[in-house]
N, C-alpha and C positions, 0 to 999 in steps of 0.2 A: 442321617435324618432320623433314623430309628431311635438314636440316643436322645434326641430332643423330645420326641413323643413319650419315651419311657420316663424321662425326668419330669415331664409335665404331669403324667399320671401319678408318679411317686409323690410329688408335692401335695396333690389333692388327697392321696391315701394317708399321708402323714397328718394332715389336718383332721381326717376322720378318726385316726388313732387317738389324737388328742381329745376329740369330742367324746370318745368312749373310755377316756382315762387310762389308756394303755401306755403309760409312761415308760415302762421297762422295755417295750418293743420299739420305741422310737429310734434309738441309735442303731440297733441291729437291722431293722427294716430299711432305714435310710442308707446305711453302708451297703447292704445287699443290693438295693436299687441302683446305687451309684456304680457298683461293680458290674451289674448287668448293662447299664448304660455305657460303661467303658468298653466292655466286650463288643457290644453292638457297634460302637464307633470304630473300633479297630478292625472289625470285619469289613468295613467299607474302604480300607486302605487299598490303593491301586485298583479300585473298582471302575475307573474311568468315569467318574461321576460327571453328569451333565447338569446344567441348571434345571431346577424343579420349581413347581408352583408358578408357572408362567414366567420363569426366569428370575424369580425373587431370591432364591438361595441356591448355593452350590456347595455340596459337602465333599470337597476334594481332599487331597492329601494334606494340604495346608490346614484346612478346617479340622480334619481328623487329628492331626498332631497337636494343635492348640486346644482342642476339646479334651484330649487325653490328659494333658498336663493340668488343665483346669479341674477335671474330675479327680485326678489323683491328689492334687493339692487340697481340694475340698475334703476328701476322705481323711487325709492326715489331720487337717484342722478340726474336723468333727470328732476324731478320736480323742484329741486333747480337750475337747469341750465336755467330756463326760463329767457330770455333776456341776459343771460351770454355770449353765443356765438355771439350774435349780436354785442357786443362791440369789438369783435376780427375781424370779417370778415362778408361780405355780403353773403357768401356762407355757410349758416348754415346747409343745408341738408347733406353736406359731413360729418360734425362732428357727427351728429346723426347716419349716416350710418356706419361710422368707428367704433363708439362705439358698434353698433349692430354686426358688423363683429368680433370685439374682443370678444363679448359675445358668438358668434357662436363657435369660437375657444375654449372658456371656456367650452361650453357644450360638445364638443368633448373630451376635457381633462378629464372631470369627468365621462365619459361613455365609455372610450376606453377598448377594450379587446385584443388589438394587439399593440405592441410597435410602429409600424409605424403610427398608429392613434394618439398615444400620441405625437409623434414628429410633426405630421401635426397640431394637435390642438394647441400645444405650439407655432408653427410658425405663424399660423393664428392670434392668440392673440398677439404675440410679434410684428409682423410687423405693426399691427393696432396701438399698443401702441407707437411704435417709431414715428409714424406720429402725434399722439395725444399729445405726450410730447412736440413737437416742433411747435404746431399750432400758437403760437404767433411769427410770422415770424420776427417781428421787435424787439423782446425782446431777449437780449443777453443770459439771464439766461435760457430761454426756448430753445434756440438753443443749448446751452451747455448741457442741460438736455437730449435733443434728441440724440445728438452725443454720450454722455457718455452711455446712455441706449442702443444705437445701438451697440457700440463697445463691451461693457461688455456682452450684450445679445448674440452677435455673438460668443464671446469667450466661454460663458457657453454652447451655443448650440453645439460647437465643442466637449466639454466634454460629453454632453448627447448623441450625435450621435456616438461618438467613443465607449461609453459604450454599446449602443444598438448593434453596430457592433460586439463587443466582446461577448455579450450574444448570438447573432445569431451564431457566430462562434462556440460557445460551444454546443448549443442546436439545431442548424439547423432550428430554427423557431423564428418568432416574436410573436407567439400566447402565451398569458399568461398561458393558460391551459397546453400547451406543456412544457413551461418553468417550471411550477409548478411540472409537472410529472417528469421532469428531476431531479429536486432538491430532490424530495421524493424518487425516485428509485435509486439515486446514492449518498447516504448520506456520503460515505467515498471516493468516486472517482470523485469528482467534479473537472473539469478542472481549472487550474490556470487562464485561460482566463476568466472563468466565474466570479471568484473573482475580477479580474481586471475590468471587465465590471460593476460589482455591485458597486465597489468603484467609478468609473467614473460617474455612474448614481447618486450616492449620492452627488457628487460634483456639477454636472449639476443641479439637483433639488434644492440643497441648494442655488445656485445662484438665481434661479427663485423665491424662497420664501424669499430671503433676510436674510438668516441665516449667522452668523459669522463663519469663517473669510471671507466669500464670500459676505459680505454685503456692501462693500465700495461704490458701485454705488447708494445705496438707498437714503442717505441724500441729495445728490446734485440733483438727478433726481426728488425726491419728492418736493424739495424746488423750483426748476426751472420750473417745469411743472405748467400749470394753475391749480388752486385749485380744480376745478371740476375733472380734470383728475387725480390729486393726490388722491382725494377721491375714484375714481374708482379703481386705482391701489392698494391702501392700503387696500381695502375691497374685492371687487369682485375678483380681480386678485390674491391676496394673498390666499383667500379661495380656489380658484380653484387649485392653486399650491399645497396646502396641501392635497386637496382631491385626486389629481393625485398621490402625494407622498404616501399617505396612501393606496390607491387602489393597487398600484404596490407592495408595501411591504406586504400587507395582503394576496394577492393572490399568489405571487411568492416566496417571500424571508423569510417568517415566519420561516421555518425550519432552516435557517441559522442565527437565532437571535444572537447566541453567537459570530458570526464573525462581524456583522455590528453594534451591539448595543454599544460597547465601542466607536466606531467612532462617532455615533450620540450623545452619552453622552457628549463627549468633545465639539462637535459643540453646543449642547444645553446650556451647562454652559457658554461657551464663548459668545454666543448670548445674554444670560440673562445679564451678567455683562457689556458687551460692550454697549448694547442698553440702559440699565438703568443708568449706571454711566455717559455715555456721554450725555444723556438727561438732567441730573442735571445741566449741564453748559450752556444750550441753553437759549438765550434771545428771540429767535423767536418761537412763538407758533407753526407755521407750521413745523419748523425744529425739534422741540420737538416731535411733532406727528410722524415725520419720524423715529427718534430714538426709540420712543415708539413702533412703528410697528415692529422694529427689535426685541425688547424684547418680544413682544407677539409671534413672531415666535419661540422663545425659549420655551415658555410655550406649544405651540401646538406640538412641537417635543416630548413632554412627551408621547403623545398618540401613537407615532410610537415606541419610546424606549420601552415602556411597552405594546407591541402589544398584543391585545387580543380581545375578542368579544365586549367589550365596547369601543374600540378605535374610531369606527365610530361615536357613540353617542357623545363622548367627543369632538372630533374635530368639529362636526356639531354645538353643543351647544356653544362651545367657539367661533367659527368663527361667528356664528349668533350674539352673544352678542357683540363681538368686532366690527363687521361691523356696527351694528345699532348705537352704541355709537360713532364710528368714523364719521359716516355720520352727526350726530348732531354737532360734533366738527367742521367739515369742513364747514357745513352750517353756523354756527355762525361766523366762521372765515371770510367767504365771506362777511357777513353783516358788520362786524366790519371793515374789510379792505376797504370796499367800502366807509365807512364814514371817517375813519381816514387816509387811505393810508398806513397803517403800520400793520405788523402782530406780533409786539413785545407784550410781556405780558402787558406792560404799556397801550396798546391800549384798554385793557379790563377794565381799572380802572373805577369804578363807574357804571359798566354796570347794576347792580341790580337796580339802581335808574332810569337809562335811559330807560330800558326795562326789567321789572321783569320777564316776561314770558321767554324771551330768556335766561336770566341769570339762571333761574330755570332749563330749559332743558339742558343747558351746564353743570350745576352742577350735574345733574343726569348722564350725559355722563361721566364726570370726575370720579365720584364715581364708576361707572360701570367699567371703564378702570382700576381703582385702585383696584378693587375687594372688595369693601365695601359691607357688607351684605344688603339684600333686593334689590339687583340689579342683572341683568342678568350676569354681569361680575363676581360677587362672585360665582354664581352657576358654571360658566365655569371654574374658577380657582379651585373650590372645586372638580369638576369631574376630572380635570387634576391631581391634587394632589392625589386623591383617586386612580387613575389609576397607578400612579407611586408607591404609597405605596403598591399596590397589588402585585407588583413585587419586593418588599423589597428594593427599592431605597430610603431609608430613608434620606440618606445624600443629595440626589438630591432635595428632598422636602424641607429640611432645607435651602439649597442654594436658592431655589425658593421663600421661605417665606422671606428671607433676601432681595431679589430683589424686592418682592412685597412691602415691607416697604419703600424701596428707591423710588419705583414708586409712592407711596402715596404722598411723599413730592413734587415731581414736578407736579403731577396732581392737587394738592391743591393750587399751586401757583396762578393759574388763578382764582380759587374760592376766595382766599383771596383778589386778585385784584378787583374782581367784588363786593364783599360785604363789605370789610373793608378798602378800599381806595376810595378817592373821587377825582373827576376832573370836571372842568367846560366844559362839552361837550353837544352837542345837542342830543336829543332823537334819538335812532336808529329805523328806520321804517323797517318793514318786510312785504312782500307780503303774500297773502293768501296761496300761494304755500309753502313758507317757513314755515309759521305757521302750516300748515298741517303736513309737514315732521317732524318738530321739535316736535310737540305734539304727533303724532302717534309713533314716535321712542322712545320718553321718556316714553310714556305709555306702550309700548311693553317691554321696558327695566325693568320697575317696575313689570309688570305682570309676566314676566319670572323669575324675582328675587323672587317673592312671591309664585308663583305657577309654579315651573319648570317642573312638571310632564308631562304636556301636550305636550312637545317636547323633553323630556329627555330620552324617551324609544322608539325611532323611529325604530331602526334597530334590 
């Protein structure tokens, strides 16, 4: 809980730094504040946290773990944003502050113990992202992305809010413990209102995580938003969405597994095929990553479909691996687009000769996203498949393996372009900030792939 308070103060402090034109202090102060917030969050590990603020929130190990990955990912993204926002506007402090406000909403989402706090956390995050998606005020695509995100976000919030209202009408409470007790004590007499509310919650949360058939906003919003913001949305925001999804279902809806499991099965299969097959036909690296993020949502749904004690571990490890690899991909995309002015696969031609280090880190990221052994992505997929097999969803694993093979093809397209094609282009220069983020992320991807035990048994 101390991390949430610290980040709230930090966001306001950053706004004041902007007011007094302290541009050079923005990034160091923000990173220092995030580091303090991370330490304060980790200090609450195994503290036996109980619900606080009249049962509204609970900062347990689950919340600490997902808060930590959110803060670390945000720090890495902000490091590669050095000089990025300056090209968009002179008012840089507002961008840092809005990202921090979005992160505050994310912290509320992963630690809620009351449905009203889930709604508040989602709205704090969403309103911040609507602004961030449209920060390029003179860019038509950025404006389009912001408008589409706002309209679809408001639409999905309607489903979510109506679902919460129906659950309240059935149980007379927003508290997760009371809702859980209602489900356990009335196994055969659950109100139809409750089932309706549960279905609407699934629809609303599926919108937020970009799962099919509620994914239609994702490609255009991800493509039109500034690359830094797309990186934030596809990593930190998606991880928070699944953490909230999993927390709600683990605590409240596990006894009703037979009701909602077929619905999520259909959503998961649709998400895998739509994400992977559509990614095959993309010529834009950024748009490919957008459809790729849809497919990864399908994999992460496995942990909820086969809900059990290991689901938290599976989602955390998969989300960590996916986030780190995606940050590498978006960082390299920024560097390549800065030189070539394009995000097509052809822009990466001959990158291995122009900058071997950048090409190597991007290769590690692509292999991880494809689920190749000795990378974190392989461990994440392995845990997801193991979770699904434990519930005897063998046919689901077969479908997932087929989709993983499809994914290998489009991920390796950029690797082939970097190493096996040549073009006369100048060398790509990267700053120390980029080199640190790329090197650290690639190293972490390999370490988790080789020694997964140190983060695979957290919960």
